[in-house]
FIZA-705760 format. One record per residue (C-alpha): x, y, z; residue number from 1. Coordinates in steps of 0.001 Angstrom, whole numbers, plus 500000, padded with zeros to 6 digits. Last residue first. Layout:
% residues N
+--------+--------+--------+-----+
|     px |     py |     pz |   i |
+--------+--------+--------+-----+
|      X |      Y |      Z | NUM |
...
+--------+--------+--------+-----+
This chain:
% residues 367
+--------+--------+--------+-----+
|     px |     py |     pz |   i |
+--------+--------+--------+-----+
| 209376 | 479624 | 792806 | 367 |
| 210387 | 476989 | 789976 | 366 |
| 209351 | 474005 | 791955 | 365 |
| 207698 | 471921 | 789132 | 364 |
| 208032 | 472750 | 785539 | 363 |
| 205595 | 470691 | 783322 | 362 |
| 203086 | 470410 | 786159 | 361 |
| 199703 | 469316 | 784835 | 360 |
| 197179 | 471482 | 782501 | 359 |
| 197831 | 475275 | 781972 | 358 |
| 195020 | 477081 | 781041 | 357 |
| 194037 | 477308 | 777579 | 356 |
| 195369 | 479173 | 774351 | 355 |
| 192625 | 478488 | 771922 | 354 |
| 194114 | 478455 | 768394 | 353 |
| 193736 | 480702 | 765287 | 352 |
| 195129 | 480410 | 762010 | 351 |
| 197380 | 482616 | 759768 | 350 |
| 200272 | 480458 | 759636 | 349 |
| 202170 | 482650 | 762349 | 348 |
| 199359 | 481793 | 764645 | 347 |
| 196750 | 484306 | 765859 | 346 |
| 196266 | 483212 | 769628 | 345 |
| 193065 | 482875 | 771473 | 344 |
| 192444 | 483518 | 775032 | 343 |
| 188874 | 483077 | 776381 | 342 |
| 186448 | 484429 | 778964 | 341 |
| 183992 | 486024 | 776673 | 340 |
| 184224 | 484801 | 772760 | 339 |
| 183903 | 487683 | 771932 | 338 |
| 184502 | 491299 | 773430 | 337 |
| 187994 | 491871 | 772320 | 336 |
| 191184 | 492815 | 774160 | 335 |
| 194433 | 493199 | 772237 | 334 |
| 197734 | 491461 | 771369 | 333 |
| 201598 | 491238 | 771737 | 332 |
| 202577 | 495017 | 772447 | 331 |
| 206272 | 494642 | 773229 | 330 |
| 208914 | 495376 | 775865 | 329 |
| 212508 | 494619 | 774594 | 328 |
| 214149 | 497518 | 776657 | 327 |
| 212408 | 496271 | 779760 | 326 |
| 215498 | 495198 | 781859 | 325 |
| 216607 | 498778 | 782488 | 324 |
| 213292 | 500900 | 782300 | 323 |
| 213257 | 503256 | 779032 | 322 |
| 211374 | 500533 | 777167 | 321 |
| 208256 | 500581 | 779414 | 320 |
| 207821 | 504317 | 778961 | 319 |
| 207820 | 503824 | 775187 | 318 |
| 205271 | 501055 | 775731 | 317 |
| 203006 | 503017 | 777820 | 316 |
| 202960 | 505921 | 775574 | 315 |
| 202135 | 503818 | 772552 | 314 |
| 199427 | 502140 | 774533 | 313 |
| 197663 | 505327 | 775826 | 312 |
| 194936 | 505679 | 773093 | 311 |
| 194431 | 501926 | 773023 | 310 |
| 193551 | 501586 | 776881 | 309 |
| 196319 | 499508 | 778685 | 308 |
| 196618 | 496166 | 779972 | 307 |
| 199989 | 495426 | 781359 | 306 |
| 201658 | 492064 | 781578 | 305 |
| 204798 | 492110 | 783882 | 304 |
| 208273 | 490398 | 783794 | 303 |
| 210768 | 490040 | 786247 | 302 |
| 210109 | 486320 | 787888 | 301 |
| 208896 | 484683 | 784741 | 300 |
| 207546 | 480991 | 784515 | 299 |
| 206842 | 479119 | 781351 | 298 |
| 203475 | 478845 | 779978 | 297 |
| 204159 | 481471 | 777079 | 296 |
| 207200 | 479491 | 776403 | 295 |
| 205318 | 476462 | 775009 | 294 |
| 206737 | 473302 | 775684 | 293 |
| 208171 | 470521 | 773357 | 292 |
| 211252 | 469846 | 775169 | 291 |
| 213687 | 470726 | 771955 | 290 |
| 211394 | 473513 | 770909 | 289 |
| 211234 | 475100 | 774509 | 288 |
| 214965 | 474999 | 774452 | 287 |
| 215441 | 476370 | 771184 | 286 |
| 212885 | 479272 | 772050 | 285 |
| 214488 | 480108 | 775573 | 284 |
| 218003 | 480455 | 774016 | 283 |
| 216620 | 482448 | 770958 | 282 |
| 214927 | 484934 | 773435 | 281 |
| 211140 | 485085 | 773308 | 280 |
| 209202 | 488417 | 772481 | 279 |
| 205702 | 487633 | 771684 | 278 |
| 204737 | 489574 | 768431 | 277 |
| 204675 | 486447 | 766009 | 276 |
| 202156 | 484781 | 768145 | 275 |
| 199583 | 487801 | 768006 | 274 |
| 197643 | 487269 | 771086 | 273 |
| 193795 | 487891 | 771066 | 272 |
| 192164 | 488228 | 774559 | 271 |
| 188426 | 487804 | 774764 | 270 |
| 186348 | 489437 | 777486 | 269 |
| 184440 | 488524 | 780667 | 268 |
| 186385 | 490755 | 782794 | 267 |
| 187605 | 488045 | 785421 | 266 |
| 187646 | 485177 | 782976 | 265 |
| 189940 | 487200 | 780440 | 264 |
| 192264 | 488166 | 783104 | 263 |
| 192794 | 484835 | 784425 | 262 |
| 193416 | 483617 | 780879 | 261 |
| 195804 | 486182 | 780251 | 260 |
| 197975 | 485383 | 783536 | 259 |
| 197881 | 481759 | 782638 | 258 |
| 199336 | 482265 | 779243 | 257 |
| 201863 | 484827 | 780424 | 256 |
| 203450 | 482165 | 782567 | 255 |
| 201998 | 479423 | 784558 | 254 |
| 203769 | 480521 | 787661 | 253 |
| 205000 | 484142 | 787401 | 252 |
| 203532 | 486577 | 784994 | 251 |
| 203145 | 489444 | 787394 | 250 |
| 200029 | 491210 | 786619 | 249 |
| 198900 | 494794 | 785637 | 248 |
| 195556 | 496020 | 784929 | 247 |
| 193491 | 499082 | 783517 | 246 |
| 196502 | 501643 | 782608 | 245 |
| 194240 | 504347 | 781107 | 244 |
| 193899 | 506032 | 784595 | 243 |
| 197586 | 507039 | 784530 | 242 |
| 199247 | 505977 | 781157 | 241 |
| 202699 | 507499 | 781221 | 240 |
| 203243 | 508121 | 784918 | 239 |
| 201564 | 504902 | 785855 | 238 |
| 203708 | 503186 | 783414 | 237 |
| 207095 | 504553 | 784667 | 236 |
| 206307 | 503729 | 788209 | 235 |
| 205210 | 500105 | 787243 | 234 |
| 208554 | 499629 | 785469 | 233 |
| 210489 | 500849 | 788449 | 232 |
| 208169 | 498825 | 790710 | 231 |
| 209169 | 495361 | 788952 | 230 |
| 211917 | 494189 | 791125 | 229 |
| 214230 | 491707 | 789410 | 228 |
| 214285 | 488067 | 788645 | 227 |
| 215000 | 487235 | 785067 | 226 |
| 216581 | 484054 | 785474 | 225 |
| 219617 | 483443 | 783431 | 224 |
| 220045 | 481499 | 780141 | 223 |
| 223354 | 480118 | 778505 | 222 |
| 222378 | 476755 | 777265 | 221 |
| 223674 | 473309 | 777760 | 220 |
| 220889 | 470554 | 777361 | 219 |
| 220979 | 466930 | 778497 | 218 |
| 218010 | 467295 | 780454 | 217 |
| 217584 | 466851 | 784404 | 216 |
| 220519 | 469064 | 784953 | 215 |
| 218470 | 470821 | 787778 | 214 |
| 220125 | 474269 | 786342 | 213 |
| 218562 | 473907 | 782953 | 212 |
| 214871 | 473700 | 784386 | 211 |
| 215627 | 476579 | 786696 | 210 |
| 216840 | 478720 | 783888 | 209 |
| 213871 | 477824 | 781691 | 208 |
| 211474 | 478771 | 784409 | 207 |
| 213280 | 482042 | 784797 | 206 |
| 213542 | 482900 | 781069 | 205 |
| 209925 | 482217 | 779847 | 204 |
| 209108 | 485601 | 778344 | 203 |
| 211190 | 488239 | 776567 | 202 |
| 210321 | 491649 | 777800 | 201 |
| 207601 | 494109 | 779690 | 200 |
| 204693 | 492547 | 778012 | 199 |
| 201948 | 494694 | 776720 | 198 |
| 198288 | 493851 | 775947 | 197 |
| 196107 | 496552 | 774048 | 196 |
| 192699 | 497352 | 775239 | 195 |
| 190191 | 497649 | 772466 | 194 |
| 187334 | 495780 | 774237 | 193 |
| 187454 | 496338 | 777951 | 192 |
| 189648 | 494986 | 780760 | 191 |
| 188867 | 496401 | 784194 | 190 |
| 188057 | 493112 | 785961 | 189 |
| 191653 | 492276 | 787001 | 188 |
| 191919 | 495847 | 788897 | 187 |
| 194021 | 498699 | 788694 | 186 |
| 193259 | 502475 | 789372 | 185 |
| 196590 | 503634 | 790261 | 184 |
| 197698 | 507195 | 790170 | 183 |
| 197150 | 507645 | 793828 | 182 |
| 199872 | 504937 | 794520 | 181 |
| 198885 | 502128 | 796921 | 180 |
| 201423 | 501910 | 799953 | 179 |
| 203092 | 498559 | 800267 | 178 |
| 202976 | 495448 | 802587 | 177 |
| 204733 | 492331 | 801896 | 176 |
| 204719 | 488957 | 803692 | 175 |
| 207240 | 486381 | 803022 | 174 |
| 207890 | 482663 | 803377 | 173 |
| 211219 | 481235 | 802715 | 172 |
| 212173 | 477254 | 802420 | 171 |
| 215610 | 475957 | 802737 | 170 |
| 217653 | 472927 | 802492 | 169 |
| 215125 | 471037 | 800412 | 168 |
| 212972 | 470180 | 803341 | 167 |
| 212010 | 467182 | 805584 | 166 |
| 214838 | 465203 | 804572 | 165 |
| 216902 | 466195 | 807899 | 164 |
| 214344 | 467294 | 810541 | 163 |
| 212925 | 470761 | 810650 | 162 |
| 214388 | 474083 | 811725 | 161 |
| 212078 | 477252 | 812227 | 160 |
| 212852 | 480800 | 811909 | 159 |
| 210726 | 483704 | 812310 | 158 |
| 210482 | 487246 | 810749 | 157 |
| 210062 | 491004 | 811301 | 156 |
| 210697 | 494396 | 809528 | 155 |
| 212706 | 493573 | 806565 | 154 |
| 212929 | 496980 | 805116 | 153 |
| 212157 | 497949 | 801414 | 152 |
| 213867 | 499876 | 798470 | 151 |
| 213859 | 497016 | 795925 | 150 |
| 217689 | 497112 | 796043 | 149 |
| 218223 | 497242 | 799660 | 148 |
| 215808 | 494244 | 799950 | 147 |
| 217600 | 492419 | 797261 | 146 |
| 221014 | 492880 | 799028 | 145 |
| 219505 | 491944 | 802514 | 144 |
| 217729 | 488734 | 801002 | 143 |
| 220918 | 487640 | 799217 | 142 |
| 222902 | 488399 | 802435 | 141 |
| 220622 | 485752 | 804299 | 140 |
| 220926 | 483490 | 801188 | 139 |
| 224957 | 483438 | 801398 | 138 |
| 224914 | 483116 | 805270 | 137 |
| 222413 | 480173 | 804964 | 136 |
| 224643 | 478493 | 802418 | 135 |
| 227590 | 479092 | 804446 | 134 |
| 226057 | 477375 | 807381 | 133 |
| 225478 | 474300 | 805438 | 132 |
| 221986 | 472864 | 805888 | 131 |
| 222240 | 469788 | 808106 | 130 |
| 218915 | 470178 | 809627 | 129 |
| 216469 | 471777 | 807059 | 128 |
| 215638 | 475383 | 807414 | 127 |
| 212312 | 477200 | 807209 | 126 |
| 213021 | 480790 | 807172 | 125 |
| 210170 | 483411 | 807824 | 124 |
| 210872 | 486914 | 806125 | 123 |
| 208479 | 490014 | 806991 | 122 |
| 208486 | 492799 | 804314 | 121 |
| 208261 | 496700 | 804079 | 120 |
| 207520 | 499410 | 801875 | 119 |
| 206721 | 498321 | 798311 | 118 |
| 204822 | 501214 | 796262 | 117 |
| 201441 | 499665 | 795630 | 116 |
| 199791 | 499684 | 791984 | 115 |
| 198619 | 496018 | 792396 | 114 |
| 201476 | 495227 | 789937 | 113 |
| 203963 | 496570 | 792524 | 112 |
| 202441 | 494847 | 795537 | 111 |
| 202984 | 491201 | 793587 | 110 |
| 206380 | 492563 | 792603 | 109 |
| 207723 | 493185 | 796056 | 108 |
| 206996 | 489688 | 796953 | 107 |
| 208704 | 487957 | 793993 | 106 |
| 211476 | 490268 | 794291 | 105 |
| 212212 | 489601 | 797828 | 104 |
| 211827 | 485750 | 797709 | 103 |
| 213610 | 485557 | 794494 | 102 |
| 216798 | 487091 | 796066 | 101 |
| 216836 | 484567 | 798754 | 100 |
| 215893 | 481667 | 796703 |  99 |
| 218830 | 482513 | 794172 |  98 |
| 219720 | 484450 | 791224 |  97 |
| 220839 | 484739 | 787514 |  96 |
| 221946 | 481161 | 787010 |  95 |
| 220458 | 479112 | 789904 |  94 |
| 221197 | 478753 | 793619 |  93 |
| 218441 | 477003 | 795874 |  92 |
| 218138 | 474419 | 793362 |  91 |
| 215036 | 473833 | 793819 |  90 |
| 212503 | 476494 | 794546 |  89 |
| 210528 | 476369 | 797677 |  88 |
| 209455 | 480113 | 798050 |  87 |
| 206263 | 481089 | 799916 |  86 |
| 204249 | 484191 | 799291 |  85 |
| 202049 | 486699 | 801224 |  84 |
| 200612 | 490103 | 800032 |  83 |
| 199332 | 493376 | 801475 |  82 |
| 198280 | 496652 | 799667 |  81 |
| 197433 | 499720 | 801739 |  80 |
| 195210 | 502611 | 801174 |  79 |
| 195900 | 505419 | 803621 |  78 |
| 193218 | 507656 | 804990 |  77 |
| 192389 | 505733 | 808240 |  76 |
| 193867 | 502155 | 807439 |  75 |
| 192208 | 500718 | 804264 |  74 |
| 192914 | 497459 | 803184 |  73 |
| 193940 | 495924 | 799776 |  72 |
| 194759 | 492385 | 798827 |  71 |
| 197569 | 491711 | 796673 |  70 |
| 198228 | 489604 | 793334 |  69 |
| 194479 | 489977 | 792582 |  68 |
| 192034 | 487082 | 792896 |  67 |
| 189347 | 489698 | 793391 |  66 |
| 187538 | 487160 | 795788 |  65 |
| 190144 | 487944 | 798395 |  64 |
| 189593 | 491805 | 798550 |  63 |
| 185873 | 491037 | 799879 |  62 |
| 183425 | 488654 | 798570 |  61 |
| 180361 | 489897 | 799973 |  60 |
| 179780 | 486960 | 802205 |  59 |
| 183453 | 487152 | 803563 |  58 |
| 186210 | 485390 | 801866 |  57 |
| 188230 | 482589 | 803745 |  56 |
| 186257 | 479237 | 802982 |  55 |
| 184968 | 480049 | 799684 |  54 |
| 188083 | 481610 | 798622 |  53 |
| 190265 | 478666 | 799754 |  52 |
| 188284 | 475671 | 798457 |  51 |
| 186814 | 475883 | 794862 |  50 |
| 188463 | 479265 | 793627 |  49 |
| 191779 | 478402 | 795177 |  48 |
| 192058 | 474684 | 794716 |  47 |
| 190358 | 474673 | 791511 |  46 |
| 192392 | 477614 | 790145 |  45 |
| 195675 | 475676 | 791160 |  44 |
| 194326 | 472482 | 789270 |  43 |
| 193683 | 474766 | 786287 |  42 |
| 196945 | 476173 | 785859 |  41 |
| 199435 | 477828 | 788487 |  40 |
| 201643 | 475009 | 788989 |  39 |
| 200757 | 474636 | 792756 |  38 |
| 197865 | 472147 | 792309 |  37 |
| 199873 | 470278 | 789603 |  36 |
| 202257 | 468938 | 792243 |  35 |
| 199563 | 467000 | 793511 |  34 |
| 196920 | 467172 | 796600 |  33 |
| 194808 | 464261 | 797059 |  32 |
| 191131 | 463024 | 796490 |  31 |
| 190393 | 465976 | 794084 |  30 |
| 186840 | 467521 | 794395 |  29 |
| 187677 | 471246 | 794696 |  28 |
| 184710 | 472813 | 792684 |  27 |
| 185097 | 475268 | 790086 |  26 |
| 182239 | 477523 | 788995 |  25 |
| 181261 | 476617 | 785437 |  24 |
| 181774 | 479131 | 782737 |  23 |
| 184918 | 476903 | 781587 |  22 |
| 182677 | 474214 | 780155 |  21 |
| 180097 | 476708 | 778475 |  20 |
| 183228 | 478674 | 776952 |  19 |
| 184740 | 475420 | 775551 |  18 |
| 181557 | 474350 | 774018 |  17 |
| 180920 | 477931 | 772498 |  16 |
| 184457 | 477925 | 771076 |  15 |
| 183797 | 474548 | 769358 |  14 |
| 180530 | 475694 | 767945 |  13 |
| 181969 | 478950 | 766834 |  12 |
| 185189 | 477043 | 764976 |  11 |
| 182443 | 474921 | 763175 |  10 |
| 180657 | 477999 | 761869 |   9 |
| 183835 | 479397 | 760932 |   8 |
| 185041 | 476462 | 759039 |   7 |
| 181659 | 476003 | 757304 |   6 |
| 181658 | 479705 | 756214 |   5 |
| 185024 | 479314 | 754728 |   4 |
| 183973 | 476050 | 752976 |   3 |
| 181118 | 477877 | 751476 |   2 |
| 177662 | 477025 | 752399 |   1 |
+--------+--------+--------+-----+
C-alpha cells in the first residue's frame, strides 16, 4: 500500500468514527446549565434537541422540529413565519450598534432567512433597578430607528423591572412575524450534492467588536459590529435564484461554522469549505490570530449563508454584491454527498480537517 493510500484509508476510518458518534440523537444529561448552553455549539444543540424539541414538538415533529430560524404557520391563504429571540449583550452599546438595534435586526433577520418579509415585532424590556434614564431613552430610540430602517412596526410589548444586580442594565425579548414570499422554497434539509455555499461578506465582525468593547484583552483595533437587516439581500437572492436558492441561514451564535454543521446534519450531506476563499477582514484576522480563535466560529449579526444550486450560483453571487454591506460576498465551498453530516475544510496547505461544532463558550454574551 502506498503512503498516499494509507493516509486516505486512515482518514476514512477517522471520519467514520466521527460520523458514528455524531449520528446519535443528543440527550440532555447535564447536571446544570452553563454559559456553553447559550453559545450555539454542541451544548446548545444538546439542550434544544435533547430537551426542548421533545417537550414542545407534536408527535409528527411539526415546524419546531425543522430547527429553522423561524417557524411557519398557515392562516387562511397566508403563510406566515414567526420567531422569538432574547438579547443579553454586554456592554449595552458597542462599536457599530447597541442592544436596541441588535434586538430589531436579529429578529427581522431570522424571518428574512426563512424567506419571509418582516412585518411586525413585539418588544419586551427587562430593566434593572438603577438603570440610567438616558440609557433607556437611547435604547428605545435605537429600537425605533432600527424598526423604521427594517420596515417593521412595533405592535405590542411589555416592561418588567428587576432588583439591582439581577440584570446587566437591560435585557430585551422580541417576537417577529413576517409574510413568506412566494418565491421562497427554503428549508434546512434542501441541500444536495453540487450546491454552492455563499456568504454575504467578511465573517466574525460582530463577535470581535463585542470582545474588544469589553476591554478584557489588551488589544486596540478598529472593528465594528456588522448588525444590519438582511431582507434586502434575501430579496435580491430570491429574484436572482428563485427556487434554485435552497436554504438561507443567519450566521449568529457559533458563526458560519455552526450554521454549516447544522445544515450538513439536517440534509445528511457533506460540506467542503475552501479556507482561502472565506472573507475575513485584516483586523478580525489579526485579533483571531492573537487570541487563538477561528473567525469561522465568531458571531455575525448581519451576514447570511446561502446554499444555491450550481447553475444559479454566479447569478446569486452577483445579486448579493449589489446590496449595500454585501459587496465582499464570496463563494466559499460546495456540498458533497460524503461523508454525510460533516463539514470539512480544505486548508491553505492542501490538507483537510474537520470543522466540528463549537465546544465551550469562547465569546459569551454576544447577542
